[in-house]
C-alpha positions as CSV (number, residue, x, y, z in Angstrom):
1,M,130.5,35.2,97.3
2,Q,128.7,36.7,94.3
3,L,125.9,34.1,94.6
4,Q,125.6,34.8,98.4
5,L,125.4,38.6,97.7
6,L,122.8,38.0,95.0
7,A,120.7,35.9,97.4
8,L,120.9,38.5,100.1
9,F,119.9,41.2,97.6
10,V,116.9,39.2,96.4
11,A,115.8,38.4,99.9
12,A,116.1,42.1,100.9
13,A,114.2,43.2,97.8
14,S,111.4,40.7,98.5
15,F,111.1,42.0,102.1
16,I,110.9,45.6,100.9
17,V,108.3,44.8,98.2
18,E,106.2,42.8,100.6
19,T,106.5,45.5,103.4
20,R,105.5,48.3,101.0
21,A,102.7,46.4,99.2
22,A,101.0,44.9,102.3
23,P,98.9,47.9,103.4
24,A,97.4,48.5,100.0
25,V,96.7,44.9,99.4
26,S,95.1,44.3,102.7
27,A,93.0,47.5,102.5
28,R,91.6,46.7,99.0
29,E,91.8,43.0,98.4
30,Q,90.3,42.1,101.8
31,L,87.2,44.1,100.9
32,R,87.1,42.7,97.4
33,F,87.5,39.0,98.2
34,N,85.7,38.6,101.5
35,D,82.3,39.0,100.0
36,G,82.7,40.3,96.5
37,W,82.1,43.9,97.5
38,A,84.9,46.4,96.6
39,L,85.2,49.8,98.2
40,E,86.7,51.4,95.1
41,D,83.6,50.4,93.1
42,H,81.4,52.6,95.3
43,L,83.0,56.0,95.7
44,G,81.2,57.8,92.8
45,N,83.2,60.4,90.9
46,L,85.8,60.3,93.7
47,S,86.7,56.7,92.9
48,P,90.3,55.8,91.9
49,W,90.6,55.0,88.2
50,R,90.1,51.4,87.1
51,K,88.8,49.7,84.0
52,A,85.0,49.8,83.7
53,P,83.1,46.5,83.5
54,V,82.5,45.3,80.0
55,P,78.7,45.3,79.3
56,E,77.2,41.9,79.2
57,G,77.0,40.5,75.6
58,I,79.3,43.2,74.2
59,S,82.6,42.1,72.6
60,E,85.6,44.1,73.9
61,D,87.8,43.5,70.8
62,L,87.0,44.5,67.2
63,P,87.6,42.0,64.5
64,E,91.3,41.7,63.3
65,N,90.4,43.2,59.9
66,C,89.1,46.4,61.4
67,V,91.4,49.4,61.8
68,V,90.9,52.5,64.0
69,D,92.0,55.5,61.9
70,Q,90.9,58.4,64.1
71,V,90.5,58.9,67.9
72,M,89.2,61.7,70.1
73,L,90.0,61.5,73.8
74,M,88.4,63.5,76.6
75,H,90.4,62.7,79.7
76,R,89.5,63.7,83.3
77,H,92.3,64.9,85.5
78,G,93.8,62.4,87.9
79,S,93.0,62.0,91.6
80,R,93.1,65.3,93.4
81,Y,92.9,66.7,96.9
82,P,89.5,67.9,98.1
83,L,88.0,71.1,97.0
84,V,88.2,73.9,99.6
85,T,84.5,73.5,100.3
86,E,85.0,69.8,100.9
87,L,88.2,70.2,103.0
88,L,86.2,72.4,105.5
89,F,84.2,69.3,106.5
90,I,87.3,67.3,107.1
91,Q,89.0,70.1,109.0
92,G,85.8,70.5,111.1
93,L,85.8,66.8,111.9
94,S,89.5,67.0,112.9
95,S,88.8,69.9,115.2
96,R,85.9,68.1,116.8
97,L,88.1,65.0,117.5
98,A,91.0,67.1,118.9
99,N,88.6,68.9,121.3
100,A,87.3,65.5,122.4
101,S,90.7,63.7,122.7
102,D,90.3,63.1,126.5
103,I,86.9,61.6,126.0
104,I,88.2,59.3,123.3
105,Q,91.1,58.1,125.4
106,N,88.7,57.2,128.2
107,L,86.5,55.0,125.9
108,S,87.2,51.5,127.1
109,D,85.2,49.4,124.6
110,L,86.0,51.1,121.3
111,P,85.5,48.7,118.4
112,D,88.6,47.8,116.4
113,E,87.7,49.9,113.4
114,F,87.6,53.0,115.7
115,Q,90.9,52.3,117.5
116,F,92.9,54.6,115.2
117,L,91.2,57.5,117.0
118,K,93.2,56.7,120.1
119,K,96.2,57.9,118.3
120,S,94.3,60.9,117.1
121,Y,93.3,61.9,113.6
122,S,94.4,65.2,112.0
123,T,94.1,65.8,108.3
124,K,97.2,66.7,106.3
125,L,95.3,67.0,103.0
126,G,95.9,69.9,100.7
127,H,93.2,71.2,98.4
128,D,92.3,71.2,94.7
129,D,95.7,70.1,93.3
130,L,96.7,66.8,91.8
131,T,97.9,64.1,94.3
132,A,100.8,61.6,93.8
133,P,98.4,58.8,92.7
134,G,96.8,61.3,90.3
135,R,100.2,62.0,88.7
136,R,100.8,58.2,88.3
137,Q,97.3,57.6,86.9
138,T,97.7,60.2,84.1
139,F,101.4,59.2,83.3
140,D,100.3,55.5,83.1
141,A,97.4,56.6,80.9
142,G,99.8,58.3,78.4
143,V,101.9,55.1,78.2
144,E,98.8,52.9,77.7
145,F,97.3,55.2,75.1
146,R,100.5,55.2,73.1
147,L,100.6,51.4,73.1
148,Q,96.9,51.1,72.3
149,Y,97.0,53.2,69.1
150,P,100.6,52.8,67.7
151,Q,99.3,53.5,64.2
152,L,98.1,57.0,65.0
153,A,100.2,60.1,65.2
154,A,99.6,63.0,67.6
155,K,101.4,66.2,68.4
156,T,99.0,68.5,70.3
157,I,97.3,68.1,73.7
158,L,94.6,70.6,74.8
159,A,93.8,71.1,78.4
160,G,91.3,73.2,80.3
161,L,93.2,76.0,82.1
162,Q,93.0,74.8,85.6
163,D,96.1,73.6,87.5
164,R,95.1,69.9,88.1
165,V,93.9,69.6,84.5
166,V,97.1,71.1,83.0
167,E,99.3,69.0,85.3
168,S,97.4,65.9,84.3
169,A,97.9,66.7,80.7
170,Q,101.6,67.2,81.3
171,W,102.1,63.8,83.0
172,F,100.1,62.2,80.2
173,Q,102.3,64.0,77.7
174,Q,105.4,62.6,79.2
175,G,104.0,59.1,79.3
176,F,102.8,59.3,75.7
177,F,105.7,61.0,74.0
178,G,108.6,60.1,76.4
179,R,111.5,62.2,77.6
180,T,111.6,64.2,74.3
181,Y,108.0,65.3,74.8
182,S,108.9,69.0,74.9
183,N,110.4,68.8,71.4
184,T,107.9,66.4,69.9
185,S,104.6,67.7,71.2
186,V,102.8,70.9,72.2
187,L,100.5,71.5,75.2
188,E,97.8,74.1,74.6
189,T,95.3,75.4,77.0
190,I,91.8,76.8,76.8
191,P,90.5,79.1,79.5
192,E,87.8,77.9,81.9
193,D,85.9,81.1,82.3
194,N,82.5,82.7,81.4
195,V,83.7,84.3,78.2
196,T,85.4,81.4,76.4
197,I,83.2,79.1,74.4
198,S,84.4,75.6,75.2
199,W,83.2,72.0,74.8
200,I,85.3,71.2,77.9
201,T,83.4,73.6,80.3
202,P,80.3,74.7,78.4
203,M,78.3,75.4,81.6
204,N,80.6,78.4,82.2
205,T,79.0,80.3,79.3
206,C,75.5,79.3,80.3
207,P,74.2,82.0,82.6
208,L,71.1,80.1,83.7
209,W,73.2,77.0,84.7
210,Q,73.7,76.6,88.5
211,Y,75.8,74.2,90.5
212,N,72.9,74.2,93.0
213,Y,70.8,72.2,90.7
214,G,72.9,69.2,91.9
215,N,74.0,70.5,95.3
216,N,70.4,70.9,96.4
217,L,69.8,67.3,95.7
218,T,72.7,66.2,97.8
219,I,71.5,68.3,100.7
220,A,68.1,66.8,100.6
221,W,69.5,63.2,100.3
222,G,72.0,64.0,103.1
223,N,69.1,64.9,105.4
224,T,67.7,61.4,104.8
225,Y,70.8,59.1,105.0
226,L,73.2,61.0,107.3
227,P,71.1,61.2,110.6
228,P,71.0,57.4,111.2
229,I,74.8,57.2,110.6
230,Q,75.3,60.1,113.0
231,E,73.3,58.3,115.7
232,R,75.2,55.1,115.2
233,L,78.6,56.8,115.4
234,N,77.7,58.8,118.4
235,D,76.5,55.7,120.2
236,V,80.0,54.3,119.7
237,L,81.8,57.6,120.5
238,Q,79.9,58.5,123.6
239,G,80.4,62.1,124.5
240,V,82.1,63.2,121.3
241,E,78.8,64.4,119.8
242,L,79.5,64.4,116.0
243,S,77.4,66.7,114.0
244,L,76.0,65.9,110.5
245,D,78.7,67.9,109.0
246,D,81.3,65.9,110.9
247,V,79.8,62.6,109.5
248,H,80.0,64.2,106.1
249,G,83.6,65.0,106.8
250,A,84.3,61.4,107.7
251,F,83.1,60.3,104.3
252,Y,85.2,62.9,102.6
253,A,88.2,61.9,104.8
254,C,87.7,58.3,103.5
255,V,87.7,59.1,99.8
256,Y,90.3,61.9,99.9
257,D,92.8,60.0,102.1
258,L,92.5,57.2,99.5
259,A,93.0,59.8,96.7
260,A,96.1,61.2,98.4
261,W,97.7,58.3,100.4
262,G,96.1,55.2,99.0
263,V,94.5,54.2,102.4
264,S,92.2,55.7,104.9
265,P,91.1,54.5,108.4
266,W,87.8,56.1,107.9
267,C,86.6,53.8,105.2
268,S,86.3,50.8,107.5
269,V,84.1,52.9,109.9
270,F,81.1,52.7,107.6
271,T,79.0,49.8,106.5
272,H,78.7,48.9,102.8
273,S,75.2,50.2,102.7
274,E,76.3,53.6,104.2
275,I,79.1,53.9,101.7
276,E,76.6,53.2,98.9
277,D,74.3,55.9,100.3
278,F,77.3,58.3,100.0
279,E,78.0,57.1,96.5
280,Y,74.4,57.9,95.6
281,E,74.8,61.4,96.9
282,L,77.7,61.8,94.4
283,D,75.5,60.4,91.6
284,L,72.8,62.8,92.5
285,L,75.2,65.7,92.5
286,M,76.5,64.9,89.0
287,V,73.2,64.0,87.4
288,G,71.6,67.1,89.0
289,A,74.3,69.6,88.0
290,F,75.7,68.1,84.8
291,G,73.2,65.5,83.6
292,Y,69.6,64.6,83.1
293,N,68.2,66.3,86.2
294,L,69.1,69.7,85.0
295,P,66.0,71.8,84.0
296,G,64.5,71.1,80.6
297,D,67.2,69.8,78.2
298,M,70.0,71.9,79.6
299,G,72.2,68.9,80.1
300,S,72.0,67.8,76.5
301,V,72.4,71.3,75.2
302,L,75.6,71.8,77.2
303,G,76.9,68.4,76.1
304,S,76.1,69.0,72.5
305,L,79.2,71.1,72.0
306,L,81.4,68.1,72.6
307,V,79.3,65.7,70.6
308,D,79.2,68.1,67.7
309,K,83.0,68.4,67.9
310,V,83.3,64.6,67.6
311,I,81.1,64.5,64.5
312,E,82.8,67.6,63.0
313,R,86.2,65.9,63.3
314,F,85.2,62.4,62.2
315,T,83.4,63.7,59.2
316,N,86.2,66.1,58.4
317,A,83.7,68.9,58.3
318,S,86.4,71.5,59.1
319,G,88.5,70.4,56.1
320,T,91.4,69.2,58.3
321,S,91.9,65.6,59.3
322,V,93.8,64.9,62.5
323,P,94.3,61.3,63.4
324,M,94.3,61.8,67.2
325,Y,92.8,64.5,69.4
326,L,94.1,64.4,73.0
327,E,92.1,66.7,75.4
328,F,91.8,67.1,79.1
329,G,88.9,68.3,81.2
330,H,86.7,67.2,84.0
331,D,84.2,64.6,85.1
332,T,81.6,67.2,84.1
333,S,82.8,67.2,80.5
334,I,82.2,63.5,80.2
335,D,78.8,63.5,82.0
336,M,77.4,66.3,79.8
337,A,78.5,64.5,76.7
338,L,76.8,61.3,77.9
339,T,73.7,63.3,78.5
340,A,73.7,64.8,75.0
341,L,74.2,61.3,73.6
342,G,71.2,60.1,75.6
343,L,73.3,57.4,77.3
344,A,73.2,56.2,81.0
345,Q,69.7,57.6,81.3
346,D,67.4,56.3,84.1
347,D,63.7,56.1,83.6
348,P,62.2,57.3,85.9
349,P,64.9,59.9,86.8
350,L,66.9,59.5,90.0
351,T,65.3,61.2,93.0
352,V,66.1,61.9,96.6
353,D,63.2,59.7,97.8
354,S,65.3,56.4,97.7
355,R,68.4,54.9,96.4
356,P,67.7,52.5,93.5
357,S,70.2,49.6,93.6
358,E,69.8,49.1,89.8
359,R,70.5,52.4,88.0
360,K,72.3,53.3,84.8
361,W,73.8,56.6,86.0
362,R,76.8,55.4,88.0
363,T,79.6,58.0,88.3
364,S,82.0,55.4,89.8
365,Q,82.0,53.6,86.5
366,Q,81.5,56.7,84.2
367,V,83.8,59.4,85.7
368,P,86.3,58.1,88.3
369,F,89.4,60.1,88.7
370,A,91.4,60.0,85.5
371,A,88.4,58.9,83.5
372,R,88.9,58.3,79.8
373,M,86.2,58.9,77.2
374,V,87.4,57.8,73.9
375,F,85.6,58.0,70.6
376,E,87.1,55.7,67.9
377,R,86.4,55.9,64.2
378,F,87.2,52.6,62.5
379,S,86.5,50.7,59.3
380,C,86.9,47.1,58.2
381,S,88.3,45.7,55.0
382,S,85.8,42.9,54.8
383,S,83.5,41.4,57.4
384,S,80.3,39.6,57.8
385,E,79.6,41.9,60.7
386,F,80.5,45.3,59.3
387,E,80.0,46.9,55.9
388,A,83.4,47.0,54.1
389,N,85.2,50.3,53.9
390,T,82.5,52.1,55.8
391,P,83.4,54.4,58.8
392,Y,82.0,53.3,62.1
393,V,82.0,54.9,65.6
394,R,82.7,53.2,68.9
395,L,82.7,54.7,72.4
396,M,85.2,53.4,74.9
397,L,84.6,54.6,78.4
398,N,87.4,53.8,80.9
399,A,88.9,51.2,78.6
400,S,85.6,49.3,78.0
401,P,83.1,49.6,75.2
402,F,80.0,51.7,76.1
403,P,77.2,50.7,73.7
404,L,75.9,53.5,71.5
405,S,72.3,52.4,72.2
406,T,70.7,55.7,71.0
407,C,71.9,55.0,67.5
408,Q,69.0,53.9,65.2
409,D,70.9,50.8,64.1
410,M,73.4,49.9,66.8
411,D,75.4,46.7,66.2
412,S,74.4,44.5,69.2
413,K,77.7,42.6,69.4
414,Y,80.1,45.5,69.5
415,G,77.8,48.4,70.6
416,T,78.9,50.5,67.5
417,C,77.1,52.2,64.6
418,T,78.1,53.7,61.3
419,L,79.3,57.2,61.4
420,A,76.3,58.2,59.2
421,D,74.0,56.6,61.8
422,F,75.8,58.3,64.7
423,T,75.6,61.6,62.9
424,A,71.9,61.3,62.2
425,S,71.1,60.0,65.7
426,N,72.8,63.1,67.2
427,K,71.2,65.7,64.9
428,A,70.1,67.7,67.9
429,S,73.8,68.2,68.8
430,T,74.9,69.1,65.3
431,D,72.0,71.5,65.0
432,T,72.9,73.3,68.2
433,V,75.4,76.2,68.0
434,W,76.5,78.2,70.9
435,G,74.4,81.4,71.0
436,D,71.7,80.2,68.7
437,A,68.0,80.1,69.5
438,R,68.1,76.7,71.3
439,W,71.2,77.6,73.3
440,N,69.8,81.0,74.4
441,Q,66.4,79.7,75.2
442,T,68.0,77.1,77.5
443,C,70.9,79.2,78.9
444,G,69.9,82.8,78.5
445,N,71.9,85.3,76.4
446,P,75.4,85.7,78.0
447,G,75.7,89.2,76.6
448,F,79.3,89.3,75.4
């Protein structure tokens, strides 16, 4: 009898697992294995977290005789609901479809990928806050980080004072420290406002910085790539008359349904090329507002605060040595740091004229939801590849090495350089102080 019950339990469990797993597997693996193209690789900074590809020719693992003795983590918050400004596009699309429900029901030759509209589509997305997948991403990250650096102790986590950032830090805290986290660790916050000097949100104290530097690029690119998609969709949905904003809303519905529920019917409506055009819009937004397309060297000036913080800590310039710094911010925090480091820079710069298939600035790989930028300081006891007992720096971005190619003498096998070389190569960052001549010339004097 016990064996029969056990067999029934195993069969039932297998049915439940298969039933629950099937939608996610079919939605993602079908795209991945049919032709090698994967949806989640092309959703820009709104992509779900996954390990970044290891650069060709770069070794992922350090030699066994090398030990990481200090780490600084800048972690983006997990998957979130759309911003209010983005949700308006999705709600507008929902209203358009609701008003055209009779027309849609009478369409007799609707392609398979549009059949879901027969049952109607009405968004149930919230806004701004962390989603369930976002909570899981950051909890899992805490567990993985504890296992990755068992030799390093930590006690404090710092988070930018915004709900989704703080909640992400809390889930990470539980994953990292376990159920006694409230007794063994401290969560501190730093305001995200225009009077608090912060390496997490430095643009907030830069009066000349504008989000429109990036947003204007997305508008211009949208005027190029959205009209043909609008025409195609309206040919299919005769009489519905989708606007350009509605098409934009459909793209947002795709990425944010995925961020909230793990699946979206809208993603299959678009061709691979159309999704890549939307991905490029997101790349333009981030490089324009938080990267190399900012005016002058504003991007590197803003990112210098974080890079300087890394160097200050790794060289023990403050007189205090902490083995592990755990900090939570945004995709923008990471993008500005990359800009200050001179990494992921395209030459010529990205423009709205066309979408280059080969480009270095790819937010889907750099700053997906729950992105992890990790600076490691390590040394080796003896090695033919590294100077013995000399501190080195390695950058790990989303669990893969990101070569420090702007170092004067980067090790080509591991993408690392000595701490001295890293410091010298980033002198512009260490020489920049908030409110000094360079900062004020770039940002203007905040006057507080």
